[in-house]
MARBA-3410 file (N, C-alpha, C, O; in Angstrom, 1 decimal):
190
-48.2,-28.6,3.4,-47.2,-29.2,4.3,-46.2,-29.8,3.6,-46.5,-30.6,2.7 ~ -44.7,-29.3,3.9,-43.6,-29.6,2.9,-43.4,-31.1,3.1,-43.8,-31.7,4.1 ~ -42.9,-31.6,2.2,-42.7,-33.0,2.0,-41.3,-33.3,3.1,-40.4,-32.5,3.2 ~ -41.3,-34.3,3.7,-39.9,-34.5,4.8,-39.0,-34.9,4.1,-39.0,-35.6,3.1 ~ -37.9,-34.5,4.7,-36.3,-34.7,4.0,-36.2,-36.2,4.0,-36.4,-36.8,5.0
-35.9,-36.7,2.8,-35.4,-38.1,2.7,-34.3,-38.4,3.4,-34.2,-39.6,3.9 ~ -33.1,-37.4,3.5,-32.1,-37.8,4.1,-32.3,-37.9,5.7,-31.6,-38.7,6.4 ~ -33.2,-37.0,6.3,-33.3,-37.1,7.7,-34.0,-38.2,8.1,-34.0,-38.4,9.3 ~ -34.7,-39.0,7.3,-35.5,-40.1,7.6,-34.7,-41.4,7.1,-35.2,-42.6,7.2 ~ -33.5,-41.1,6.5,-32.8,-42.3,5.9,-32.2,-43.3,6.8,-31.5,-42.8,7.8
-32.3,-44.6,6.7,-31.6,-45.4,7.9,-30.1,-45.3,8.0,-29.5,-45.7,9.0 ~ -29.4,-44.7,6.9,-28.0,-44.5,6.9,-27.6,-43.1,7.1,-26.5,-42.8,6.8 ~ -28.5,-42.3,7.7,-28.2,-40.9,7.9,-26.9,-40.6,8.4,-26.2,-39.7,7.9 ~ -26.4,-41.2,9.2,-25.2,-40.6,9.9,-24.0,-40.8,9.0,-23.2,-39.9,8.9 ~ -24.0,-42.0,8.2,-23.0,-42.1,7.1,-23.1,-41.4,6.0,-22.1,-41.1,5.3
-24.3,-41.0,5.7,-24.6,-39.9,4.7,-24.0,-38.7,5.1,-23.2,-38.1,4.3 ~ -24.3,-38.1,6.2,-24.0,-36.8,6.7,-22.4,-36.7,6.7,-21.8,-35.6,6.4 ~ -21.8,-37.9,7.2,-20.3,-37.8,7.3,-19.8,-37.8,6.0,-18.8,-37.0,5.8 ~ -20.3,-38.4,5.0,-19.7,-38.4,3.8,-19.9,-37.2,3.2,-19.1,-36.9,2.3 ~ -21.0,-36.4,3.3,-21.2,-35.1,3.0,-20.2,-33.9,3.3,-19.9,-32.9,2.7
-19.8,-34.2,4.5,-18.8,-33.4,5.3,-17.4,-33.6,4.7,-16.6,-32.7,4.9 ~ -17.2,-34.7,4.0,-15.9,-35.0,3.4,-15.7,-34.3,2.1,-16.2,-34.7,1.1 ~ -14.9,-33.2,2.1,-14.8,-32.3,0.8,-14.3,-33.0,-0.6,-14.5,-32.5,-1.7 ~ -13.7,-34.2,-0.2,-13.2,-35.0,-1.3,-14.4,-35.6,-2.1,-14.3,-35.9,-3.3 ~ -15.4,-35.8,-1.5,-16.6,-36.5,-2.2,-17.6,-35.7,-2.6,-18.1,-34.9,-1.8
-18.0,-35.7,-3.8,-19.0,-35.0,-4.5,-20.5,-35.3,-4.2,-20.8,-36.4,-3.8 ~ -21.2,-34.6,-4.3,-22.8,-35.1,-4.2,-23.1,-36.2,-5.0,-23.8,-37.1,-4.5 ~ -22.6,-36.3,-6.4,-23.0,-37.5,-7.0,-22.3,-38.8,-6.7,-22.9,-39.8,-6.9 ~ -21.0,-38.8,-6.1,-20.5,-40.0,-5.5,-21.2,-40.3,-4.4,-21.4,-41.5,-4.2 ~ -21.6,-39.5,-3.4,-22.3,-39.8,-2.3,-23.8,-40.3,-2.6,-24.3,-41.2,-2.0
-24.4,-39.7,-3.5,-25.7,-40.1,-3.9,-25.8,-41.4,-4.4,-26.6,-42.2,-4.0 ~ -24.8,-41.7,-5.2,-24.7,-43.0,-6.0,-24.3,-44.1,-5.0,-24.7,-45.2,-5.2 ~ -23.5,-43.7,-3.9,-23.1,-44.8,-2.9,-24.3,-45.2,-2.0,-24.4,-46.4,-1.6 ~ -25.2,-44.2,-1.8,-26.3,-44.4,-1.0,-27.7,-44.7,-1.6,-28.7,-44.8,-1.0 ~ -27.6,-44.7,-3.0,-28.8,-44.8,-3.8,-29.9,-43.6,-3.6,-31.2,-43.8,-3.6
-29.3,-42.5,-3.4,-30.3,-41.3,-3.3,-30.0,-40.1,-4.2,-28.8,-40.1,-4.8 ~ -30.9,-39.3,-4.4,-30.7,-38.1,-5.3,-29.7,-37.1,-4.9,-29.6,-36.9,-3.7 ~ -28.9,-36.5,-5.8,-27.9,-35.6,-5.4,-28.6,-34.3,-5.1,-28.0,-33.6,-4.3 ~ -29.8,-34.0,-5.7,-30.5,-32.8,-5.1,-31.0,-32.9,-3.6,-30.9,-31.9,-2.9 ~ -31.5,-34.1,-3.4,-31.9,-34.4,-2.0,-30.5,-34.1,-1.0,-30.7,-33.5,0.1
-29.5,-34.5,-1.4,-28.2,-34.3,-0.5,-28.0,-32.8,-0.6,-27.8,-32.3,0.4 ~ -28.1,-32.2,-1.6,-27.8,-30.7,-1.7,-28.7,-30.0,-0.7,-28.2,-29.2,0.1 ~ -30.0,-30.1,-0.7,-31.0,-29.6,0.0,-30.8,-29.9,1.4,-31.2,-29.0,2.2 ~ -30.3,-31.1,2.0,-30.1,-31.5,3.2,-29.0,-30.7,3.7,-29.0,-30.1,4.8 ~ -27.9,-30.8,2.9,-26.8,-30.0,3.2,-26.9,-28.6,3.6,-26.3,-28.0,4.6
-27.7,-28.1,2.7,-27.9,-26.5,2.9,-28.9,-26.2,4.0,-28.7,-25.2,4.7 ~ -29.9,-27.2,4.1,-31.1,-26.7,5.1,-31.0,-27.5,6.4,-31.6,-27.1,7.5 ~ -30.5,-28.5,6.4,-30.6,-29.3,7.6,-29.0,-29.5,8.4,-28.9,-29.5,9.6 ~ -28.2,-29.7,7.7,-27.0,-30.3,8.3,-26.3,-29.0,9.1,-25.8,-29.3,10.2 ~ -26.2,-27.7,8.7,-25.8,-26.7,9.6,-26.6,-26.5,10.9,-26.1,-26.1,12.0
-27.7,-26.7,10.8,-28.7,-26.5,11.8,-28.3,-27.8,13.0,-28.3,-27.6,14.2 ~ -28.2,-28.7,12.4,-27.7,-30.2,13.1,-26.3,-29.8,14.0,-26.1,-29.9,15.2 ~ -25.5,-29.3,13.2,-24.1,-29.0,13.7,-24.3,-27.7,14.7,-23.7,-27.8,15.9 ~ -24.9,-26.7,14.4,-25.1,-25.8,15.3,-25.9,-26.2,16.7,-25.7,-25.6,17.7 ~ -26.8,-27.2,16.5,-27.6,-27.7,17.9,-26.4,-28.5,18.8,-26.2,-28.4,20.0
-25.7,-29.1,18.0,-24.7,-29.8,18.8,-23.8,-29.0,19.4,-23.4,-29.3,20.5 ~ -23.4,-27.9,19.0,-22.3,-27.0,19.4,-22.7,-25.8,20.3,-22.0,-25.0,20.8 ~ -24.1,-26.0,20.4,-24.7,-24.9,21.1,-24.5,-24.9,22.6,-24.7,-25.9,23.3 ~ -24.1,-23.8,23.2,-23.8,-23.8,24.7,-24.9,-24.1,25.7,-24.7,-24.9,26.6 ~ -25.9,-23.4,25.4,-27.4,-23.8,26.1,-28.3,-24.0,25.1,-28.3,-23.4,24.0
-29.1,-25.0,25.4,-30.4,-25.6,24.4,-31.1,-24.2,23.9,-31.4,-23.3,24.6 ~ -31.2,-24.4,22.8,-32.2,-23.4,22.3,-33.6,-24.0,22.0,-33.8,-25.2,21.9 ~ -34.4,-23.0,21.9,-35.9,-23.5,21.7,-36.1,-24.4,20.5,-35.3,-24.4,19.6 ~ -37.0,-25.3,20.6,-37.3,-26.1,19.4,-37.8,-25.3,18.3,-38.8,-24.7,18.5 ~ -37.1,-25.3,17.0,-37.8,-24.7,16.0,-38.8,-25.6,15.2,-38.9,-26.8,15.6
-39.6,-25.2,14.3,-40.6,-26.0,13.7,-39.8,-27.0,12.8,-40.3,-28.1,12.7 ~ -38.8,-26.7,12.2,-38.1,-27.7,11.3,-37.3,-28.9,12.3,-37.2,-30.1,12.0 ~ -36.9,-28.2,13.4,-36.2,-29.2,14.4,-37.2,-30.3,14.9,-36.8,-31.4,15.2 ~ -38.4,-29.8,14.9,-39.5,-30.6,15.5,-39.7,-31.7,14.7,-40.3,-32.6,15.2 ~ -39.4,-31.8,13.2,-39.7,-32.7,12.4,-38.1,-33.6,12.1,-38.0,-34.6,11.4
-37.4,-33.2,12.8,-36.0,-33.9,12.4,-35.9,-34.9,13.5,-36.0,-34.6,14.7 ~ -35.7,-36.2,13.1,-35.6,-37.5,14.1,-34.4,-37.5,14.6,-34.2,-38.3,15.5 ~ -33.3,-36.6,14.3,-32.1,-36.9,14.8,-32.1,-36.8,16.1,-32.9,-35.9,16.6 ~ -31.2,-37.6,17.0,-30.9,-37.3,18.6,-29.9,-36.4,18.7,-29.2,-35.9,17.7 ~ -29.8,-36.0,20.0,-28.8,-35.1,20.3,-27.3,-35.7,20.1,-26.4,-35.1,19.6
-27.3,-37.0,20.5,-26.0,-37.8,20.2,-25.7,-37.8,18.9,-24.5,-37.7,18.5 ~ -26.7,-38.0,17.9,-26.4,-38.1,16.7,-25.8,-36.7,16.1,-24.9,-36.7,15.3 ~ -26.4,-35.6,16.6,-26.0,-34.2,16.3,-24.6,-34.0,16.7,-23.9,-33.3,16.1 ~ -24.2,-34.6,18.0,-22.9,-34.3,18.7,-21.8,-35.0,17.7,-20.7,-34.5,17.3 ~ -22.4,-36.2,17.2,-21.3,-37.1,16.5,-21.0,-36.4,15.2,-19.9,-36.4,14.7
-22.1,-35.9,14.5,-21.8,-35.3,13.2,-20.9,-33.9,13.5,-19.9,-33.5,12.8 ~ -21.3,-33.1,14.6,-20.5,-32.0,14.9,-19.0,-32.3,14.9,-18.2,-31.6,14.3 ~ -18.7,-33.5,15.7,-17.3,-33.7,15.8,-16.8,-34.2,14.6,-15.6,-33.9,14.5 ~ -17.3,-34.8,13.6,-16.8,-35.4,12.5,-16.6,-33.9,11.7,-15.5,-33.5,11.2 ~ -17.6,-33.2,11.7,-17.2,-31.9,11.0,-15.9,-31.1,11.7,-15.0,-30.6,11.0
-15.9,-31.0,12.9,-14.7,-30.5,13.4,-13.4,-31.2,12.9,-12.4,-30.6,12.6 ~ -13.6,-32.6,12.8,-12.3,-33.4,12.4,-11.8,-33.0,11.0,-10.7,-32.7,10.7 ~ -13.0,-33.0,10.2,-12.7,-32.6,8.6,-12.1,-31.2,8.7,-11.0,-31.0,8.1 ~ -12.6,-30.1,9.4,-12.0,-28.9,9.4,-10.6,-28.6,9.9,-9.8,-27.7,9.5 ~ -10.2,-29.7,10.8,-8.8,-29.9,11.2,-8.0,-30.4,10.4,-6.8,-30.0,10.3
-8.5,-31.3,9.6,-7.6,-31.8,8.5,-7.5,-30.8,7.5,-6.4,-30.7,7.0 ~ -8.4,-30.1,7.1,-8.2,-29.1,6.2,-7.0,-28.0,6.6,-6.1,-27.5,5.8 ~ -7.1,-27.7,7.8,-6.1,-26.8,8.5,-4.7,-27.6,8.5,-3.7,-26.9,8.2 ~ -4.7,-28.8,8.7,-3.5,-29.5,8.7,-2.9,-29.6,7.3,-1.7,-29.6,7.1 ~ -3.8,-29.7,6.3,-3.2,-29.7,5.0,-2.7,-28.5,4.6,-1.7,-28.6,3.9
-3.3,-27.1,5.0,-2.8,-26.1,4.7,-1.4,-25.8,5.4,-0.5,-25.2,4.7 ~ -1.1,-26.3,6.6,0.0,-26.3,7.4,1.1,-27.0,6.5,2.2,-26.5,6.2 ~ 0.7,-28.2,6.1,1.5,-29.2,5.1,2.0,-28.2,3.9,3.1,-28.1,3.6 ~ 1.0,-27.7,3.3,1.7,-26.9,2.1,2.7,-25.8,2.5,3.6,-25.5,1.7 ~ 2.5,-25.2,3.6,3.5,-24.3,4.0,4.8,-24.9,4.3,5.9,-24.4,3.9
4.8,-26.1,5.0,6.0,-26.8,5.2,6.7,-27.2,4.2,7.9,-27.1,4.2 ~ 6.0,-27.7,3.1,6.6,-28.0,1.8,7.1,-26.9,1.1,8.2,-27.0,0.6 ~ 6.4,-25.6,1.1,7.0,-24.7,0.6,8.4,-24.2,1.2,9.3,-23.7,0.5 ~ 8.4,-24.3,2.4,9.5,-23.9,3.4,10.8,-25.0,3.0,12.0,-24.6,3.1 ~ 10.6,-26.2,2.6,11.4,-27.1,2.3,11.9,-26.8,0.8,13.1,-27.0,0.6
11.2,-26.5,-0.1,11.6,-26.1,-1.3,12.4,-24.8,-1.2,13.5,-24.6,-1.8 ~ 11.9,-24.0,-0.5,12.7,-22.7,-0.4,14.1,-22.8,0.2,15.0,-22.1,-0.1 ~ 14.1,-23.7,1.2,15.5,-24.2,1.7,16.3,-24.9,0.7,17.6,-24.8,0.7 ~ 15.7,-25.8,-0.2,16.5,-26.5,-1.2,17.0,-25.5,-2.2,18.2,-25.6,-2.6 ~ 16.2,-24.6,-2.6,16.6,-23.5,-3.6,17.8,-22.6,-3.0,18.7,-22.3,-3.7
17.7,-22.3,-1.7,18.7,-21.4,-1.3,20.1,-22.4,-1.2,21.2,-21.9,-1.3 ~ 19.9,-23.5,-1.0,21.1,-24.4,-0.8,21.8,-24.5,-2.5,23.0,-24.6,-2.6 ~ 21.1,-24.5,-3.4,21.3,-24.7,-4.8,21.9,-23.3,-5.1,23.0,-23.3,-5.7 ~ 21.4,-22.2,-4.7,22.0,-20.9,-4.8,23.4,-20.7,-4.2,24.3,-20.0,-4.8 ~ 23.5,-21.2,-3.1,24.8,-21.1,-2.3,25.9,-21.8,-3.0,27.1,-21.4,-3.1
25.4,-23.2,-3.5,26.5,-24.1,-4.2,26.7,-23.6,-5.5,27.8,-23.8,-6.0 ~ 25.8,-22.9,-6.1,26.1,-22.2,-7.5,27.0,-21.1,-7.3,28.0,-21.0,-8.0 ~ 26.8,-20.2,-6.3,27.6,-19.1,-6.1,29.0,-19.6,-5.8,29.9,-19.0,-6.4 ~ 29.2,-20.5,-5.0,30.5,-20.9,-4.5,31.4,-21.6,-5.8,32.6,-21.4,-6.0 ~ 30.6,-22.3,-6.6,31.1,-23.1,-7.8,31.4,-22.0,-9.1,32.2,-22.3,-10.0
30.6,-20.7,-8.9,30.8,-19.9,-10.0,30.0,-20.3,-11.2,30.3,-19.8,-12.3 ~ 29.0,-21.1,-11.0,28.2,-21.5,-11.9,26.9,-20.4,-12.3,25.8,-20.7,-11.8 ~ 27.2,-19.4,-13.1,26.2,-18.4,-13.2,24.9,-18.7,-13.8,23.8,-18.1,-13.4 ~ 24.9,-19.7,-14.5,23.5,-19.9,-15.2,22.7,-20.6,-14.2,21.5,-20.4,-14.0 ~ 23.3,-21.5,-13.5,22.6,-22.2,-12.3,22.1,-21.0,-11.2,21.0,-21.0,-10.7
22.9,-20.1,-10.9,22.8,-19.1,-10.1,21.6,-18.4,-10.4,20.8,-18.0,-9.5 ~ 21.4,-18.1,-11.6,20.4,-17.1,-12.0,19.1,-17.9,-12.0,18.1,-17.4,-11.6 ~ 19.1,-19.1,-12.4,18.0,-19.9,-12.3,17.4,-20.3,-10.9,16.3,-20.6,-10.7 ~ 18.4,-20.2,-10.0,18.0,-20.4,-8.7,17.4,-19.2,-8.0,16.4,-19.3,-7.2 ~ 18.1,-18.0,-8.3,17.5,-16.8,-7.9,16.0,-16.5,-8.5,15.1,-15.9,-7.8
15.9,-17.0,-9.7,14.5,-16.9,-10.3,13.6,-17.7,-9.7,12.4,-17.3,-9.7 ~ 13.9,-18.9,-9.3,13.1,-19.9,-8.6,12.7,-19.5,-7.3,11.6,-19.8,-6.9 ~ 13.8,-18.7,-6.6,13.5,-18.3,-5.2,12.4,-17.1,-5.2,11.5,-17.1,-4.4 ~ 12.7,-16.3,-6.2,11.7,-15.2,-6.4,10.3,-15.5,-6.8,9.4,-14.7,-6.6 ~ 10.1,-16.7,-7.4,8.6,-17.3,-7.6,8.3,-18.0,-6.4,7.1,-17.9,-6.0
9.0,-18.5,-5.8,8.7,-19.2,-4.3,8.2,-18.0,-3.4,7.2,-18.1,-2.7 ~ 8.9,-17.0,-3.4,8.6,-15.8,-2.4,7.2,-15.3,-2.7,6.4,-15.1,-1.9 ~ 7.1,-15.2,-4.2,5.7,-14.6,-4.5,4.6,-15.6,-4.3,3.6,-15.2,-3.8 ~ 5.0,-17.0,-4.7,3.7,-17.8,-4.3,3.5,-17.8,-2.7,2.3,-17.9,-2.3 ~ 4.3,-17.7,-2.0,4.3,-17.8,-0.4,3.5,-16.4,0.0,2.6,-16.4,0.8
3.9,-15.5,-0.5,3.0,-14.1,-0.2,1.7,-14.3,-0.7,0.8,-13.9,0.0 ~ 1.5,-14.9,-1.9,0.2,-15.0,-2.1,-0.9,-16.0,-1.4,-2.1,-15.9,-1.2 ~ 0.0,-17.1,-1.1,-0.5,-18.0,0.1,-1.2,-17.4,1.5,-2.2,-17.6,2.0 ~ -0.2,-16.5,1.8,-0.5,-15.7,3.1,-1.3,-14.5,2.9,-1.4,-13.7,3.9 ~ -1.7,-14.3,1.8,-2.6,-13.1,1.5,-1.8,-11.7,1.3,-2.4,-10.7,1.2
-0.5,-11.8,1.4,0.0,-10.6,1.2,0.1,-10.0,0.0,0.3,-8.8,-0.1 ~ -0.1,-10.6,-1.2,-0.3,-10.3,-2.7,-1.6,-10.6,-2.9,-2.1,-11.6,-2.5 ~ -2.5,-9.6,-3.6,-3.7,-9.9,-4.4,-3.4,-10.2,-5.7,-2.6,-9.5,-6.3 ~ -4.1,-11.3,-6.3,-3.7,-11.6,-7.9,-4.8,-10.9,-8.5,-4.6,-10.7,-9.7 ~ -6.0,-10.3,-8.0,-6.8,-9.5,-8.7,-6.4,-8.3,-9.4,-5.4,-7.7,-9.0
-7.1,-7.8,-10.4,-6.7,-6.6,-11.1,-7.5,-5.4,-10.3,-8.6,-5.6,-9.7 ~ -6.8,-4.3,-10.4,-7.3,-3.1,-9.7,-7.8,-2.2,-10.9,-7.1,-1.9,-11.9 ~ -9.0,-1.7,-10.6,-9.5,-0.7,-11.8,-9.5,0.5,-11.1,-10.0,0.6,-9.9 ~ -9.1,1.6,-11.6,-9.2,2.9,-11.4,-10.4,3.8,-12.0,-10.3,4.3,-13.1 ~ -11.4,3.8,-11.3,-12.4,4.5,-12.1,-12.5,5.8,-12.4,-13.3,6.2,-13.3
-11.6,6.6,-11.6,-11.3,8.0,-11.8,-10.7,8.4,-13.1,-10.7,9.6,-13.5 ~ -10.1,7.4,-13.9,-9.5,7.5,-15.1,-10.5,7.1,-16.4,-10.2,7.3,-17.6 ~ -11.5,6.6,-16.1,-12.5,6.1,-17.0,-13.2,7.4,-17.6,-13.4,8.4,-16.9 ~ -13.5,7.2,-19.0,-14.3,8.4,-19.5,-15.8,8.4,-18.9,-16.4,9.5,-18.8 ~ -16.3,7.3,-18.6,-17.6,7.1,-18.0,-17.7,8.0,-16.6,-18.7,8.6,-16.3
-16.7,7.9,-15.9,-16.6,8.6,-14.8,-16.7,10.2,-15.0,-17.4,10.9,-14.3 ~ -16.1,10.5,-15.9,-16.0,11.9,-15.9,-17.4,12.5,-16.4,-17.8,13.6,-16.1 ~ -18.1,11.6,-17.2,-19.6,11.9,-17.8,-20.4,11.9,-16.5,-21.2,12.9,-16.4 ~ -20.3,11.0,-15.7,-21.2,10.9,-14.5,-20.9,12.0,-13.6,-21.8,12.5,-13.0 ~ -19.6,12.4,-13.4,-19.3,13.5,-12.5,-19.8,14.7,-13.0,-20.2,15.6,-12.2
-19.7,15.0,-14.3,-20.2,16.2,-15.0,-21.8,16.3,-14.8,-22.3,17.3,-14.4 ~ -22.4,15.1,-15.1,-24.2,15.2,-14.9,-24.4,15.4,-13.5,-25.4,16.1,-13.2 ~ -23.6,15.0,-12.6,-24.3,15.3,-11.3,-23.9,16.7,-10.8,-24.6,17.3,-10.0 ~ -22.7,17.2,-11.3,-22.5,18.5,-10.9,-23.6,19.6,-11.6,-24.1,20.5,-10.9 ~ -23.9,19.2,-12.8,-24.9,20.0,-13.5,-26.2,19.7,-12.8,-26.9,20.7,-12.6
-26.6,18.7,-12.4,-27.7,18.5,-11.7,-27.8,19.2,-10.3,-28.9,19.5,-9.7 ~ -26.7,19.6,-9.8,-26.5,20.3,-8.6,-26.5,21.8,-8.4,-26.4,22.5,-7.4 ~ -26.5,22.1,-9.8,-26.3,23.6,-10.0,-27.3,24.6,-9.3,-26.9,25.6,-8.8 ~ -28.6,24.2,-9.1,-29.6,24.9,-8.4,-29.2,24.8,-6.9,-29.8,25.7,-6.2 ~ -28.5,24.0,-6.4,-28.0,24.0,-4.9,-26.5,24.0,-5.0,-25.8,23.0,-5.2
-26.3,25.2,-4.7,-24.8,25.7,-4.7,-24.0,25.1,-3.7,-22.9,24.7,-4.0 ~ -24.6,25.1,-2.4,-23.9,24.5,-1.3,-23.7,23.1,-1.5,-22.6,22.7,-1.2 ~ -24.7,22.1,-2.0,-24.4,21.0,-2.1,-23.3,20.8,-3.3,-22.3,20.0,-3.2 ~ -23.5,21.5,-4.2,-22.3,21.5,-5.3,-21.1,21.8,-4.9,-20.1,21.2,-5.3 ~ -20.9,22.7,-4.1,-19.6,22.9,-3.4,-19.0,21.9,-2.5,-17.8,21.7,-2.4
-19.9,21.2,-1.9,-19.5,20.2,-0.8,-19.2,19.2,-1.8,-18.1,18.6,-1.6 ~ -19.9,18.8,-2.8,-19.6,17.7,-3.7,-18.2,18.0,-4.4,-17.4,17.0,-4.5 ~ -17.9,19.0,-4.8,-16.6,19.4,-5.6,-15.6,19.2,-4.7,-14.5,18.6,-5.1 ~ -15.6,19.6,-3.3,-14.8,19.5,-2.2,-14.2,18.0,-2.0,-13.1,17.6,-1.9 ~ -15.6,17.3,-1.9,-15.3,16.0,-1.6,-14.8,15.2,-2.6,-14.2,14.2,-2.2
-14.9,15.4,-4.1,-14.3,14.8,-5.1,-12.9,15.1,-5.3,-12.2,14.3,-5.8 ~ -12.4,16.4,-4.9,-11.1,16.7,-4.9,-10.3,16.0,-3.9,-9.1,15.6,-4.1 ~ -11.0,15.9,-2.9,-10.2,15.2,-1.5,-10.2,13.7,-2.2,-9.0,13.2,-2.0 ~ -10.9,12.9,-2.7,-11.0,11.7,-3.1,-10.0,11.4,-4.2,-9.5,10.3,-4.4 ~ -9.7,12.3,-5.0,-8.9,12.1,-6.2,-7.5,12.4,-5.8,-6.6,12.3,-6.6
END
């Protein structure tokens, strides 16, 4: 029989779970604050906290699972933790909105500098403002997911691909229909 979760039976379970949901607090900080192990916190967060939140958010009651039978948390506790989880998620969303609002304010300031530099004929400031606006647009596009920062690799130009392609075609020589279908498919993909 597995050892009972030390967090589930801890007298300060509610406070521990709320601290775990706070993304700013790391496991070590929470562990130190409550005098418990970081590994116990990690296991509790991975194995029990999602089930507790799901139980509270469930529209209709679900049958009691074996693990829930050992969980001493009340439904009121589960609901309280779920509400705290929702508040933390809302704060994350609000921070993301704040970032976009700040970005818009910076964009507006850069456009004002651009307008003023153009009016005053200060070309060096004008060029720096244009460069800054271009970087702001790029950052905004990245934040909105319109630009991907990761590299794209075209495997069709790699020598390894040509070797694999040739090996497959040779292996299909006894099967002319399959070989022809593969050749057509590869020509269509390239």
